[in-house]
DRENNUSE-953956 format. One line per 3 residues: number of its first residue (from 1); their letters; for each residue y, x, z of N, C-alpha, C. Coordinates in steps of 0.2 Angstrom, whole numbers, plus 5000, padded with zeros to 4 digits. Each point is the difference from the previous one (the first is absolute). Layout:
REM DRENNUSE-953956
NUM = A = Y,X,Z,Y,X,Z,Y,X,Z ~ ...
***
This chain:
REM DRENNUSE-953956
1 = MQG = 5081,4766,5014,5001,5006,5001,5003,5003,4992 ~ 5009,5002,5002,5003,5003,4994,4999,5008,5001 ~ 5002,5004,4993,5000,5006,5001,5001,5003,4991
4 = VLE = 5002,5007,5002,5004,5003,4994,4994,5006,4997 ~ 4996,5001,4995,4995,5006,5000,5004,5006,4995 ~ 4998,5005,5002,5005,5003,4995,4994,5005,4996
7 = VAD = 4996,4999,4996,4996,4999,4996,5002,5000,4993 ~ 4993,5004,4996,5001,5000,4991,5001,4997,4998 ~ 4993,4992,4999,5001,4995,4999,4997,4993,5004
10 = RAA = 4998,4996,4994,5000,4992,5007,4991,5004,5001 ~ 4996,5001,4997,4994,5002,5001,4999,5004,5007 ~ 5005,5005,5000,5000,5003,5007,5003,4998,5003
13 = ALS = 5004,4994,4999,5002,4997,5006,4994,4995,5004 ~ 4998,4998,4995,4993,4996,5002,4995,5003,5006 ~ 4997,5006,4994,4998,5003,5006,5000,5001,5006
16 = QIE = 5008,5003,5002,5002,5003,5005,5001,4993,5006 ~ 5001,4994,4996,5001,4996,5004,4993,4997,5007 ~ 4994,5000,4992,4995,4997,5002,4997,5006,5008
19 = RLG = 5002,5008,4999,4999,5003,5004,5004,5001,5006 ~ 5004,4997,5000,5003,4997,5005,4998,4993,5004 ~ 4996,4995,4997,4991,4997,5002,5009,4993,5000
22 = LFP = 5002,5001,4993,5004,4992,5000,4998,5000,4996 ~ 5001,4991,4996,4998,4997,4997,5007,5000,4994 ~ 5001,5001,4993,5007,5000,4999,4999,4993,4994
25 = VKV = 5007,4996,5001,5002,4996,5000,5003,4999,4993 ~ 5005,5005,5000,5006,5000,4995,5000,5007,4999 ~ 5000,5005,4995,5004,5005,4999,5003,5001,4994
28 = DAS = 5009,5004,5004,5004,5000,4994,5003,5007,4999 ~ 5000,5002,4992,5007,5006,5002,5006,4998,5001 ~ 5002,5005,5003,5007,4999,5002,5002,5002,4994
31 = KAS = 5008,4999,5000,5003,4998,4991,5003,5009,5001 ~ 5003,5001,5005,5005,5006,5003,4995,5003,5002 ~ 4995,5000,5003,4997,5005,4997,4995,5003,4997
34 = VAA = 4998,4996,4993,4998,5000,4994,5007,5005,4996 ~ 5006,4998,5001,5005,5005,4995,5000,5006,5004 ~ 5000,5001,5007,4999,5004,5003,4995,5007,4997
37 = AEK = 4996,4995,5002,4992,5006,4997,5001,5001,4993 ~ 5002,4996,4997,5001,5005,4993,5006,5004,4999 ~ 5006,5000,5003,5005,5004,4999,4999,5006,5004
40 = AEK = 4995,5000,5005,4997,5005,5004,4996,5005,4994 ~ 4994,4995,4997,4996,5004,4997,5006,5002,4992 ~ 5003,4997,4998,5003,5002,4994,5003,5008,5004
43 = AKD = 5004,5000,5006,5001,5004,5001,4997,5008,5003 ~ 4993,4999,5000,4997,5004,5003,4995,5002,4993 ~ 5001,4995,4995,4998,5004,4992,5004,5004,4997
46 = NAG = 5007,4999,5001,5007,5004,4996,5000,5007,5006 ~ 4997,4996,5007,5001,5008,5002,4994,5007,4998 ~ 4994,4995,5000,4993,5004,4997,5001,5004,4993
49 = KSK = 5005,4996,4997,5000,5003,4992,5003,5005,4999 ~ 5007,4999,5004,5007,5006,5003,4998,5008,5004 ~ 4995,4997,5003,4994,5007,5002,4997,5003,4999
52 = AVA = 4997,4994,4994,4994,5003,4995,5005,5005,4997 ~ 5004,4999,4998,5005,5002,4994,5002,5007,5003 ~ 5003,5004,5007,5004,5001,5000,4994,5005,5005
55 = MPA = 4994,5001,5000,4996,5002,5004,4993,4999,4998 ~ 4998,5008,4996,4992,5000,5000,4995,4997,5001 ~ 4996,5001,4997,4994,4994,5004,4996,5004,5003
58 = MFR = 5001,5008,5002,4997,5003,5005,5003,5001,5005 ~ 5005,4996,5000,5004,5000,5007,5001,4993,5002 ~ 5000,4997,4997,4998,4990,5001,4995,5000,5006
61 = SRR = 4993,5003,5000,4998,4998,5005,4996,5006,5006 ~ 5000,4998,5005,4999,5006,5004,4995,4997,5002 ~ 4994,5004,5001,4993,4998,5004,5002,5001,5006
64 = QRK = 4996,4996,5003,4997,4997,5008,4997,5004,5003 ~ 5003,5002,5004,4994,5006,5005,4997,4994,5005 ~ 4992,5004,5000,4997,4997,5004,5002,4998,5007
67 = PKL = 4999,4997,5001,5001,5001,5009,4995,5005,5005 ~ 5004,5003,5005,4992,5002,5004,4999,4995,5006 ~ 4994,5003,5002,4995,4995,5005,5004,4996,5004
70 = QEL = 5004,5005,5002,5005,4998,5006,5005,4996,5000 ~ 5003,5001,4993,5005,4995,4997,4998,4992,4999 ~ 4993,5000,4997,4997,4993,5000,5000,4996,5006
73 = ATF = 4996,5005,5007,5000,4998,5004,5006,4997,5003 ~ 5004,5002,5001,5009,5000,5001,5000,4992,4998 ~ 5003,5000,4995,5001,4994,4993,4994,4992,5003
76 = TTQ = 4993,5002,5000,4995,4997,5001,5004,4997,5009 ~ 5000,5005,5003,4999,4997,5008,5009,4994,5000 ~ 5006,5005,4998,5006,4994,4999,4999,4994,4994
79 = LSN = 4996,5001,4997,4998,4992,4997,4995,4996,5007 ~ 4995,5002,5002,4997,4998,5005,5004,4997,5004 ~ 5004,5004,5004,5004,5000,5005,5007,4993,4998
82 = LLK = 5002,4999,4993,5004,4993,4998,4996,4996,5002 ~ 4992,4999,4996,4998,4993,4998,4997,4999,5007 ~ 4999,5005,5003,4997,4995,5008,5004,4998,5004
85 = CGM = 5008,5002,4999,5006,4997,5005,4999,4991,4995 ~ 4998,5001,4996,5001,4992,4999,5005,4999,4992 ~ 5000,5005,4996,5006,5002,4994,4995,4997,4994
88 = PLT = 5001,4995,5000,4998,5001,4993,5000,5003,4994 ~ 4996,4999,4996,4998,5010,4995,5004,5001,4997 ~ 5006,4994,4996,5005,5003,4997,5008,5003,5003
91 = VAL = 4999,4995,5005,5006,5003,5006,5000,5008,5001 ~ 4991,5003,5003,4997,5004,5002,5001,5006,4995 ~ 4997,4996,4995,5002,5009,4992,5009,5001,5000
94 = QSM = 5004,4994,5002,5006,5001,4998,5003,5006,5008 ~ 4998,4996,5003,4999,5007,5006,4998,5006,4998 ~ 4992,5003,4997,4999,5005,4999,5005,5003,4996
97 = SHL = 5003,4997,4997,5007,5003,4994,5005,5003,5003 ~ 5000,4997,5006,5008,5003,5005,4995,5006,5004 ~ 4994,5002,5001,4999,5004,5006,4999,5005,4997
100 = ESK = 5000,5007,5004,4997,5005,4998,4992,5003,5001 ~ 4999,4998,4991,4992,5003,4999,5000,5006,4997 ~ 5001,5008,5002,4997,5004,4997,4994,5000,4995
103 = GIP = 5002,5002,4994,4995,5002,4995,5000,4994,4996 ~ 5002,4994,5001,4998,4994,4996,5008,4998,5001 ~ 5003,4998,4995,5007,4998,4995,5000,4993,5003
106 = SNV = 5007,4998,5003,5002,4993,5001,5000,4996,4994 ~ 5002,5002,4995,4999,4996,4994,4991,4997,4997 ~ 4995,5003,5003,4992,4998,5002,5001,4993,5005
109 = SKD = 5002,5001,5006,4999,4993,5003,5006,4993,4996 ~ 5002,5004,4996,5007,4994,4996,4993,4997,4996 ~ 4996,5005,4997,4996,4997,4993,4995,4995,5002
112 = LRQ = 5000,5003,5007,4993,4996,5001,5002,4991,5003 ~ 5007,5003,5004,5003,4993,4999,5001,4996,4996 ~ 5000,5001,4995,5004,4997,4996,4992,4997,4993
115 = EVM = 4995,5002,5004,4994,4999,4993,4997,4997,5006 ~ 5001,4997,5006,4999,4997,5004,5003,4992,5000 ~ 5006,5003,5000,5005,4993,4998,4998,4998,4995
118 = EGR = 4998,5003,4994,4998,4994,4996,4993,4998,4998 ~ 4998,5003,5006,4993,4995,5000,4993,5004,5001 ~ 5000,5005,4999,4994,5004,5001,4999,5003,5006
121 = SLS = 4994,5001,5002,4997,5002,5006,5002,5008,5002 ~ 5000,5001,5006,5003,5009,5001,4995,5005,4999 ~ 4994,4998,4999,4996,5006,4997,4998,5000,4993
124 = DAM = 5002,4994,4995,5003,5000,4996,5006,5004,4996 ~ 5004,4999,5005,5006,5004,4999,5000,5006,5001 ~ 4997,5004,5005,4998,5006,5001,4998,5003,4993
127 = AKQ = 4995,4996,4995,4998,5003,4996,5003,5000,4995 ~ 5006,5002,4999,5004,4998,4993,5004,5008,5004 ~ 4997,5004,5007,5002,5007,5004,4997,5003,5001
130 = PVI = 4995,5003,4995,4995,5002,5000,5000,5010,5003 ~ 5005,5000,4999,5003,5007,5003,5001,5000,5008 ~ 5002,4994,5003,4999,5002,5007,4995,4997,5004
133 = FSD = 4998,4994,4998,4993,4995,5001,4994,5000,4998 ~ 4997,5004,4999,4992,5000,5000,4996,4997,4999 ~ 4995,5000,4998,4996,4994,4998,4998,4999,5007
136 = LYR = 4998,5003,5005,4996,4999,5009,5007,4997,5002 ~ 5007,5002,4998,5004,4995,5005,5002,4991,4998 ~ 5001,5002,4992,4999,4992,4999,4993,4996,5000
139 = NMV = 4994,5003,5000,4995,4997,5000,5002,4997,5008 ~ 4999,5005,5004,5001,4997,5007,5005,4994,5002 ~ 5006,5002,4996,5007,4993,5001,4996,4994,4998
142 = QAG = 4996,5000,4994,4997,4995,4997,4994,4996,5002 ~ 4998,5004,5005,4997,4997,5005,5001,4996,5008 ~ 5006,5004,5001,5002,4997,5006,5004,4993,4995
145 = EQS = 5004,5001,4997,5003,4993,4995,4994,4995,5001 ~ 4994,5000,5000,4996,4996,4997,4996,4997,5005 ~ 5001,5006,5007,4996,4997,5006,5007,4997,5005
148 = GAL = 5006,5002,4996,5006,4998,5005,5000,5004,5007 ~ 4997,5004,5000,5002,5007,5005,5003,5004,4996 ~ 5009,5001,4996,5000,5004,4998,5003,5007,5004
151 = VEV = 5004,4996,5006,5001,5003,5004,4995,5006,5005 ~ 4994,4999,5001,4996,5004,5001,4998,5005,4996 ~ 4997,4997,4994,4999,5003,4995,5007,5007,4997
154 = LRR = 5005,4999,5003,5005,5006,4999,4999,5003,5004 ~ 5001,4999,5009,4999,5003,5004,4996,5005,5002 ~ 4991,4998,4996,4993,5002,4998,5002,5008,4995
157 = LSD = 5004,4998,4997,5001,5005,4992,5004,5004,5001 ~ 5007,4999,5007,5003,5004,5002,4997,5003,5005 ~ 4996,4999,5003,4994,5006,5004,4995,5003,4996
160 = HFV = 4997,4999,4994,4996,5003,4996,5007,5007,4997 ~ 5004,4998,4996,5004,5006,5000,5002,5002,5005 ~ 5002,4998,5008,5003,5008,5003,4993,5004,4999
163 = RFA = 4995,4996,5003,4991,5004,5002,5001,5006,4994 ~ 5001,5000,4992,4999,5003,4997,5007,5003,5000 ~ 5005,4999,5000,5007,5004,5000,4996,5006,5008
166 = EVQ = 5000,4997,5004,4997,5006,5005,4995,5006,4999 ~ 4995,4996,4997,4995,5004,4997,5003,5007,4996 ~ 5003,4996,4997,5005,5006,4993,5005,5007,5003
169 = AKF = 5002,4996,5008,5005,5005,5002,4996,5005,5004 ~ 4993,4998,5004,4998,5004,5004,4996,5005,4993 ~ 4996,5000,4994,5000,5004,4996,5002,5004,4995
172 = ISA = 5008,4998,5001,5006,5004,5000,5002,5005,5003 ~ 5000,4997,5006,5002,5006,5007,4994,5004,5000 ~ 4996,4998,4998,4994,5004,5003,5002,5008,4993
175 = LIY = 5003,4999,4996,5000,5003,4995,5008,5006,5000 ~ 5003,4997,5002,5007,5002,5004,5000,5006,5002 ~ 4998,5002,5005,4998,5006,5002,4996,5006,4997
178 = PCI = 4997,4997,4996,4996,5006,4998,5006,5003,4992 ~ 5003,4992,4995,5004,5004,4996,5005,5002,5001 ~ 5005,5001,5009,5004,5003,5004,4997,5008,5001
181 = VAS = 4994,5002,5001,4999,5007,5002,4999,5003,4994 ~ 4998,4997,4993,4998,5001,4995,5005,5003,4997 ~ 5006,4995,4999,5008,5002,4997,5002,5005,5003
184 = VGV = 4999,5002,5009,5002,5005,5003,4998,5007,4996 ~ 4994,5000,4999,4995,5006,5001,5003,5001,4990 ~ 4999,4998,4997,5003,4999,4993,5009,5002,4999
187 = VII = 5003,4998,5004,5007,5004,5000,4999,5005,5002 ~ 4998,5002,5007,4999,5006,5003,4998,5005,4994 ~ 4993,5000,4996,5000,5005,4998,5001,4999,4992
190 = IFF = 5004,4998,4997,5004,4999,4992,5006,5005,5003 ~ 5004,4997,5008,5007,5005,5003,4995,5009,4999 ~ 4997,5000,5003,4998,5005,5000,4999,5005,4994
193 = MTF = 4996,4995,4996,4998,5004,4994,5006,5003,4993 ~ 5004,4994,5003,5008,4999,4998,5003,5005,5000 ~ 5003,4999,5006,5004,5006,5003,4998,5006,5003
196 = MLP = 4996,4999,5005,4999,5006,5005,4995,5004,4995 ~ 4994,4998,4998,4996,5004,4997,5004,5005,4994 ~ 5004,4996,4996,5003,5007,4996,5003,5006,5002
199 = KFM = 5004,4996,5007,5003,5005,5005,4996,5009,5001 ~ 4994,4996,5002,4993,5007,5003,4998,5002,4991 ~ 5001,4997,4997,4997,5004,4993,5002,5005,4997
202 = SIF = 5007,5000,5003,5004,5005,4996,5000,5005,5004 ~ 4999,5000,5008,4999,5004,5003,4994,5005,4999 ~ 4995,4994,4999,4991,5005,4998,5000,5002,4992
205 = TGL = 5005,5000,4998,5000,5000,4992,5001,5009,4999 ~ 5005,5000,5006,5008,5007,4998,4994,5006,5005 ~ 4995,5000,5002,4996,5003,5004,4994,4999,4998
208 = SVP = 4999,5007,4998,4991,5002,4998,4995,4999,5002 ~ 4999,4996,5004,4993,4998,5005,4996,4995,4998 ~ 4994,5003,5002,4996,4994,4996,4999,4993,5005
211 = LPL = 5001,4996,4997,5000,4994,5004,4994,4995,5002 ~ 4997,4996,5004,4995,4998,5003,5000,4996,4996 ~ 4994,4996,4997,4998,4997,4995,5001,4993,5001
214 = ATK = 5001,4998,5009,5003,4991,5000,5009,5004,4997 ~ 5004,5002,5000,5004,5002,4998,5002,4998,4994 ~ 4995,5005,4996,5000,5001,4992,5001,4991,4998
217 = ILM = 4993,5000,5003,4999,4991,4998,5006,4995,5000 ~ 5005,5001,5006,5004,4995,5001,5006,5003,4996 ~ 5000,5006,4997,5005,5003,4996,5000,4995,4994
220 = NIS = 4993,5000,4998,4999,4999,4992,5002,4993,5000 ~ 4997,4995,5006,5000,4994,5000,5010,4998,4999 ~ 5002,5004,5004,5008,4998,5000,5002,5001,4991
223 = TFF = 4999,5006,4998,5000,5004,4994,4999,4993,4994 ~ 4994,4994,5003,4998,4998,4994,5005,4993,5000 ~ 5001,4999,5007,5004,4994,5003,5010,5001,4996
226 = GNA = 4999,5006,5002,5008,5000,4998,5003,5002,4992 ~ 4994,4998,4996,4998,5000,4993,5002,4992,4998 ~ 5005,4999,4994,5002,4991,4999,4996,5000,4994
229 = FNW = 5000,5004,4997,4992,4999,4995,4994,4998,5002 ~ 4996,5003,5005,4995,4996,5006,5001,4994,5000 ~ 5007,4999,5004,5001,4993,5003,5000,4995,4993
232 = LIM = 5002,5001,4995,4999,4998,4996,4994,4996,4999 ~ 4995,5005,4998,4994,5000,5000,4994,4995,5003 ~ 5003,5003,5009,4998,4996,5002,5002,4991,5000
235 = GLV = 5006,4999,4999,5002,4995,4997,4998,4996,4995 ~ 4997,5003,4995,4997,4995,4995,4992,4998,5002 ~ 4997,5008,5005,4993,4998,5001,5000,4993,5005
238 = ASA = 5003,4999,5005,5002,4996,5005,5003,4992,4996 ~ 5002,4999,4996,5003,4998,4996,4992,4995,4994 ~ 4998,5006,4999,4994,4996,4999,4994,4997,5002
241 = IVV = 5001,5003,5006,4993,4998,5003,5004,4995,5003 ~ 5007,4998,5003,5003,4994,5001,4998,4992,4995 ~ 5002,5003,4993,4997,4996,4995,4994,4997,4998
244 = LWV = 4994,5006,5000,4993,4999,4999,4997,4994,5008 ~ 5007,5001,5006,4996,4997,5006,5002,4992,4997 ~ 5007,5001,5000,5001,4994,4998,4995,4995,4997
247 = RFK = 5000,5003,4992,4998,4997,4997,4990,4998,5002 ~ 4998,5005,5003,4992,5000,5004,5001,4993,5004 ~ 5008,4999,5001,4998,4996,5009,5001,4993,4997
250 = ATP = 5002,5001,4996,5002,4990,4995,4994,5000,4994 ~ 4996,5002,5000,4993,4998,4999,4997,4997,5003 ~ 4994,4994,5000,4996,4997,5003,4996,5005,5007
253 = EGK = 4997,5004,4994,4994,5005,5002,5005,5005,5005 ~ 5004,5003,4998,5007,5003,5005,5000,4998,5006 ~ 5000,4993,5000,5004,4997,5006,4994,5000,5005
256 = RKI = 4995,4997,4998,4992,5000,5005,5000,5006,5000 ~ 4999,5005,4998,5000,5007,5004,5002,5002,5006 ~ 5007,4999,4996,5005,5003,5003,5000,4995,5010
259 = DHW = 4997,4995,5001,5002,4995,5003,4993,5001,5004 ~ 4994,5002,4997,4995,5004,5001,4999,5007,5006 ~ 5004,5004,4997,5002,5006,5003,5005,4998,5006
262 = KMN = 5003,4997,4998,5005,4998,5007,4996,4996,5007 ~ 4994,4997,4998,4995,4996,5005,4996,5005,5002 ~ 4999,5006,4996,4995,5004,5003,5003,5006,5003
265 = LPV = 5005,5001,5000,5002,5008,5002,4999,5000,5009 ~ 5001,5007,5000,4996,5001,5008,5008,4999,5004 ~ 4998,4995,5007,5005,4997,5003,5006,4995,4998
268 = VGK = 5001,5004,4996,5008,4994,4996,4995,4995,4997 ~ 4995,4999,4995,4996,4996,5000,4998,4995,5003 ~ 4998,5000,5005,5000,4996,5007,5005,4995,5001
271 = VVR = 5005,5005,5000,5006,4995,5001,5001,4994,4994 ~ 4999,5001,4995,5002,4999,4995,4995,4993,5000 ~ 4994,5000,5004,4997,4996,4996,5000,4995,5004
274 = LNL = 5002,5002,5007,4999,4995,5006,5008,4996,4998 ~ 5006,5004,4998,5005,4995,4996,4998,4996,4997 ~ 4998,4999,4996,4995,4996,4993,4996,4996,5004
277 = FGQ = 4995,5001,5005,4997,4994,5003,5004,4996,5002 ~ 5007,5003,5005,5002,4995,5003,5005,4996,4997 ~ 5004,5003,4993,5001,4997,4996,4997,4994,4997
280 = FSR = 4997,4999,5001,4994,4998,4995,4999,4995,5005 ~ 4997,5000,5005,4999,4994,5007,5009,4996,5000 ~ 5003,5005,5002,5005,4996,5004,5004,4994,4994
283 = TLS = 5001,5004,4995,5002,4995,4992,4994,4993,5001 ~ 4994,5002,4997,4996,4995,5003,5001,4997,5002 ~ 5001,5001,5009,4998,4994,5003,5008,4996,5000
286 = TLL = 5005,5004,5001,5006,4996,4998,5000,4993,4995 ~ 4997,5001,4994,5000,4996,4996,4996,4995,5001 ~ 4994,5001,5004,4995,4996,5002,5001,4995,5005
289 = VNG = 5004,5004,5005,5003,4996,5006,5004,4994,4998 ~ 5002,5000,4992,5007,4997,5000,4999,4995,4996 ~ 4993,4999,4998,4998,4996,4995,4997,5001,4993
292 = VPV = 5002,5006,4996,5001,5003,4993,4989,4999,5001 ~ 4998,4996,4995,4993,5001,4999,5002,5007,4996 ~ 4990,5000,5004,4999,5009,4999,4999,5003,4995
295 = LTA = 5001,4996,4992,4998,5002,4996,5008,5004,4997 ~ 5004,4996,5001,5006,5003,4999,5003,5003,5005 ~ 4997,5002,5007,5001,5005,5004,4998,5007,4999
298 = LKI = 4993,4999,4998,4996,5005,4997,5007,5004,4993 ~ 5001,4996,4996,5001,5002,4994,5008,5005,5002 ~ 5002,4994,5005,5009,5005,5002,4998,5007,5004
301 = TEE = 4994,4997,5004,5000,5008,5004,4997,5006,4996 ~ 4998,4997,4993,4999,5006,4994,5004,5004,5000 ~ 5004,4993,4996,5007,5006,4998,5005,5003,5005
304 = IVP = 4999,4999,5006,5004,5002,5005,4997,5007,5001 ~ 4995,5002,5000,4994,5005,5005,5003,5007,4993 ~ 5002,5005,5002,5003,5004,4994,4994,5005,4996
307 = NVI = 4994,4999,5004,4994,5003,4999,4997,4999,4994 ~ 4996,5003,4993,4999,4997,4995,4992,4998,5002 ~ 4996,5005,5006,4993,5000,5003,5000,4992,5003
310 = VKE = 5005,5001,5003,4999,4992,5005,5002,4995,4998 ~ 5006,5000,4996,5001,4993,4993,4993,4999,4997 ~ 4995,5005,4997,4994,4998,4996,4997,4999,5005
313 = AIS = 4998,5000,5004,4996,4997,5006,5002,4994,5003 ~ 5006,4999,5000,5004,4993,5001,4999,4994,4997 ~ 4999,5004,4992,4999,4994,4994,4994,4997,4999
316 = RTR = 4995,5006,5002,4990,4998,5000,5001,4994,5004 ~ 5006,5001,5007,4996,4997,5007,5003,4993,4995 ~ 5005,4999,4997,5003,4993,5000,4996,4999,4995
319 = EQV = 4998,5002,4995,4995,4998,4994,4991,4997,5004 ~ 4999,5003,5006,4993,4998,5004,5003,4994,5004 ~ 5007,4999,5001,5001,4995,5004,5000,4995,4996
322 = TDG = 5002,4998,4993,5003,4997,4997,4991,4998,4999 ~ 4997,5000,5000,4991,5000,4999,4998,4996,5008 ~ 5004,5002,5002,4998,4997,5007,4994,5003,5006
325 = KTI = 5003,5005,5000,4996,5005,5004,5007,5002,5007 ~ 4998,5001,5005,5005,5001,5005,5006,5008,4998 ~ 5005,5001,5005,5002,5006,4999,4996,5006,5000
328 = AQP = 4998,5001,5007,4996,5005,5001,4997,5002,4995 ~ 4995,4997,4996,4995,5001,5000,5002,5006,4990 ~ 5007,4998,4996,4999,5005,4999,5006,5005,5001
331 = LAQ = 5001,4999,5006,5006,5007,5002,4993,5006,5002 ~ 4995,4996,5003,4994,5005,5001,4997,5002,4994 ~ 4999,4998,4995,4999,5003,4997,5003,5005,4996
334 = SKL = 5004,5000,4998,5007,5004,4996,4999,5007,5006 ~ 4996,5000,5005,4999,5007,5004,5007,5004,5001 ~ 5007,4995,5001,5002,5003,5000,5006,5002,5006
337 = FPQ = 4998,4993,5004,5003,4999,5007,4996,5001,5005 ~ 5000,5001,5006,4998,4999,5005,4996,4998,5002 ~ 4994,5002,5005,4994,4995,5002,5003,4996,5006
340 = LMI = 5004,5003,5003,5003,4997,5005,5004,4993,4998 ~ 5005,5001,4996,5005,4994,4996,4995,4997,4996 ~ 4994,4999,4999,4994,4996,4996,5000,4996,5006
343 = DLL = 4995,5003,5005,4998,4996,5004,5006,4994,5005 ~ 5005,5004,5000,5006,4995,5003,5004,4994,4996 ~ 4997,5002,4993,5001,4997,4996,4994,4991,5001
346 = KIG = 4994,5004,4997,4994,4995,5001,5002,4998,5007 ~ 5001,4999,5006,5002,4998,5005,5005,4995,4999 ~ 5005,5000,4999,5005,4996,4998,4999,4993,4998
349 = EET = 4995,5003,4990,4997,4996,4997,4994,4997,5004 ~ 4998,5002,5003,4995,4995,5003,5004,4993,5007 ~ 5004,5004,5004,5003,4997,5004,5006,4995,4997
352 = GDV = 5001,5001,4994,5007,4995,4997,5007,5002,4999 ~ 5000,5006,5001,5007,5003,5005,4999,5005,4996 ~ 5002,5001,4991,5002,5005,4995,5005,5005,5002
355 = PGA = 5006,4996,5002,5006,5003,5000,5001,5004,5006 ~ 4998,4995,5005,4999,5006,5007,4997,5006,5001 ~ 4991,4998,4996,5000,5008,5000,5002,5005,4994
358 = LAN = 5004,4998,4998,5003,5006,4993,5006,5001,5004 ~ 5001,4997,5004,5007,5001,5006,4998,5006,5004 ~ 4992,4999,5003,4998,5004,5006,5000,5007,4995
361 = IAD = 4995,4997,4995,4999,5008,4994,5009,5002,5001 ~ 5005,4999,4998,5005,5003,4999,5004,5002,5005 ~ 4998,4999,5006,5004,5003,5005,4996,5006,5003
364 = TYE = 4990,4997,4998,5000,5008,5003,5000,5006,4995 ~ 5001,4998,4992,5002,5006,4996,5007,5002,5000 ~ 5005,4997,5001,5005,5000,5003,5002,5006,5006
367 = NEL = 4996,5000,5005,5001,5004,5008,4994,5006,4997 ~ 4998,4999,4996,4994,5007,4999,5006,5005,4994 ~ 5002,4994,4999,5005,5005,4994,5005,5004,5002
370 = VVQ = 5002,4998,5007,5006,5002,5005,4997,5005,5002 ~ 4996,5000,5003,4994,5005,5002,4999,5006,4997 ~ 4999,4997,4993,4997,5008,4995,5008,5003,4997
373 = LRV = 5005,4996,4999,5005,5002,4998,5003,5005,5006 ~ 4999,4998,5005,4999,5004,5007,4997,5008,5000 ~ 4994,4998,4999,4997,5006,4998,5003,5004,4994
376 = LTN = 5001,4998,4994,5001,5004,4995,5005,5003,5000 ~ 5006,4997,5007,5005,5004,5000,4999,5005,5003 ~ 4997,5000,5006,4998,5006,5006,4996,5005,4996
379 = LIE = 4998,5000,4992,4996,5005,4998,5004,5001,4993 ~ 5006,4999,4999,5003,5000,4993,5005,5009,5005 ~ 5004,4995,5005,5006,5004,5006,4998,5007,5000
382 = PAM = 4994,4999,5001,4999,5011,5003,4996,5001,4993 ~ 4999,4999,4995,4997,5001,4993,5007,5001,4999 ~ 5005,4997,5000,5007,5003,4996,5002,5006,5006
385 = IIC = 4999,4998,5004,5005,5006,5005,4992,5006,4997 ~ 4997,5000,5001,4997,5006,4995,4999,5003,4995 ~ 5001,4995,4995,5003,5004,4992,5006,5003,5001
388 = MAV = 5004,4996,5005,5008,5002,5000,5000,5007,5001 ~ 4995,5002,5006,5000,5005,5003,4997,5006,4998 ~ 4995,4999,4996,4996,5004,4995,5007,5002,4994
391 = GVG = 5002,4996,4998,5005,5001,4994,5005,5005,5004 ~ 5004,4998,5003,5007,5003,5004,4995,5008,5000 ~ 4998,4999,5005,4994,5005,5004,4998,5006,4993
394 = GLL = 4997,4997,4995,4998,5005,4994,5006,5003,4997 ~ 5007,4997,5002,5005,5002,4995,5004,5005,5006 ~ 4999,5001,5007,5002,5005,5003,4996,5004,5000
397 = FSI = 4994,4999,5001,4994,5006,5001,5003,5003,4992 ~ 5000,4998,4995,5000,5004,4993,5008,5007,5001 ~ 5003,4996,5002,5007,5004,5001,5000,5003,5005
400 = LSA = 4998,5000,5007,4996,5006,5005,4997,5004,4998 ~ 4994,5000,4997,4994,5004,4999,5007,5005,4995 ~ 5003,4997,4994,5004,5003,4998,5006,5005,5003
403 = MFA = 5001,4999,5003,5004,5004,5007,4996,5003,5004 ~ 4995,5001,5002,4997,5003,5004,4997,5006,4996 ~ 4998,4998,4993,4998,5005,4995,5006,5003,4998
406 = ITS = 5005,5000,5001,5008,5003,4997,5000,5005,5006 ~ 4999,4997,5007,5001,5005,5007,4996,5005,5000 ~ 4992,5000,4997,4996,5004,5001,5003,5005,4998
409 = SLN = 5004,4999,4990,4997,5005,4995,5008,5005,5004 ~ 5004,4997,5002,5007,5003,5003,4997,5003,5006 ~ 4995,5000,5004,4999,5004,5004,4994,5004,4998
412 = R = 4997,5000,4997,4996,5005,4997,5004,5007,4995
***
């Protein structure tokens, strides 16, 4: 067999030939290709220098955006489908650079293809794109390469991202209606206090009639918010509160307390806990079922879970698993995870199917999360409507009571 490879150097060519299952007899560099490469490299350097002179450093580098879960799922599904059709990896990556992948630029696929052509594995190439491909992604791809089941791993990875995207979408959709109701209520109150109330106040102040207490309170509130100096004071106080909150949140103890509050809030805390338990089980199951070592899988899961308290529990579990203990035992000692989760995980360890047990746990808590989100929505909707009715009703009561007082005074 004879052929031409586009690689950086001789070592990369030998590595790629061996990956193709061939034994290299003779490897020579093409003179034309060497000359073209030197010319292209020189032109690239000149172009880079001219751009550096013409453009400040702050404008030369654009920060890469982290893709959403659904965007990662689409990218992974496309690559899996191309490889499943029998395409070599380099050809599949070349095709990926022409496909429309929202959130992931085409140059990412081009860079991956170039790295693979130079003899690196796909997981090593993805390690140079940490913003796009997380540790979870890279370790699963590496496990797929080592086991020879890259297509299947990519398919499972895509399903993993789709599941998490669905959970996020359900969580966000549960908050859309309350936010809309709250926004409408705030707009109505601001409109009334800004445009309608001053007209009534001009009528009330022109008449020497004793006003009801509710009307006086409303007029004082309107006067307070109508003063620009008061707005300045409130802005400074709000800014100070935000700064103190951000500084408190940036400290390790502050993060821990905030995460503790989130997990123990009434009604909402249960939703937070279900989401964390489902995320932990699903991530760990996905890693283990694709051949990632248990200690590495626990480390990656610890980095992915957003809650500091759960991170600490996973870290202690990883240290004790290193000493030869099972996963369920140190998780139970943390007294953080529910007993049902511990029992199911023990059964999985006894039967030798820990990934399957974790997948069942994830399904259980994700289904319960959907139910709890529905309950939360059903509680928030009437609460928001009642608050809006009380606010608007209070405004109307203050105005109407003043009108009744004026009418009664005129009749007398």
